[in-house]
C-alpha positions as CSV (number, residue, x, y, z in Angstrom):
1,M,30.1,20.1,-33.1
2,R,29.8,17.4,-36.0
3,I,31.6,14.1,-36.6
4,F,32.2,12.4,-39.5
5,L,32.9,8.4,-39.6
6,A,34.2,6.1,-42.0
7,G,36.0,2.6,-41.5
8,L,35.4,-1.1,-41.0
9,A,33.1,-2.5,-40.3
10,Y,30.0,0.0,-41.5
11,D,27.5,-2.1,-39.8
12,F,29.1,-2.8,-36.8
13,C,31.4,-0.6,-35.0
14,V,30.8,2.1,-37.6
15,R,27.1,2.1,-36.7
16,Y,27.8,1.9,-32.8
17,S,29.6,4.8,-33.0
18,A,27.6,7.1,-34.9
19,E,24.9,5.7,-32.7
20,D,26.9,7.0,-29.4
21,A,28.0,10.5,-30.8
22,H,24.2,11.2,-31.7
23,R,22.8,9.9,-28.0
24,N,25.6,12.3,-27.3
25,G,24.4,15.6,-29.0
26,F,26.6,15.4,-31.9
27,A,25.5,16.0,-35.4
28,V,26.6,12.9,-37.4
29,T,27.8,12.0,-40.9
30,V,28.9,8.7,-42.2
31,I,30.6,8.5,-45.2
32,K,29.6,5.6,-46.7
33,D,31.5,4.6,-49.5
34,A,35.3,5.2,-47.1
35,C,33.4,2.0,-45.1
36,R,33.3,-1.8,-45.7
37,G,30.2,-4.0,-43.8
38,I,29.9,-7.2,-42.7
39,D,26.6,-8.1,-43.4
40,V,25.9,-10.4,-41.5
41,D,21.9,-11.5,-41.6
42,G,20.9,-8.2,-43.1
43,S,22.8,-5.9,-41.0
44,V,24.1,-3.3,-43.3
45,A,20.0,-2.7,-44.5
46,D,19.6,-2.6,-41.1
47,T,22.3,0.0,-40.1
48,D,20.9,2.1,-43.2
49,S,17.3,1.9,-41.3
50,Q,18.3,2.7,-38.1
51,L,20.8,5.6,-38.9
52,A,18.2,7.0,-41.3
53,A,15.6,6.9,-38.5
54,L,18.2,8.9,-36.1
55,G,18.6,11.3,-38.7
56,V,22.2,10.3,-39.3
57,G,23.9,11.9,-42.5
58,V,25.1,9.3,-44.5
59,V,26.8,10.1,-48.1
60,T,29.4,9.3,-50.4
61,S,32.7,10.8,-50.5
62,A,31.4,12.7,-53.8
63,A,29.8,15.1,-51.2
64,F,33.3,16.2,-50.4
């Protein structure tokens, strides 16, 4: 199964949902331009790195 995620806050709620879904065996794609980050002390960049390390797809809505 595949999950597509978008929403507030990219670097917290969306990130944790993506990590949880990945951990539970789902293929995860985050639609980044449909999200907004809070960016506390570089948390957006950290989220980008962590999602890439997990193999979570991060795309823009233009991909659809």
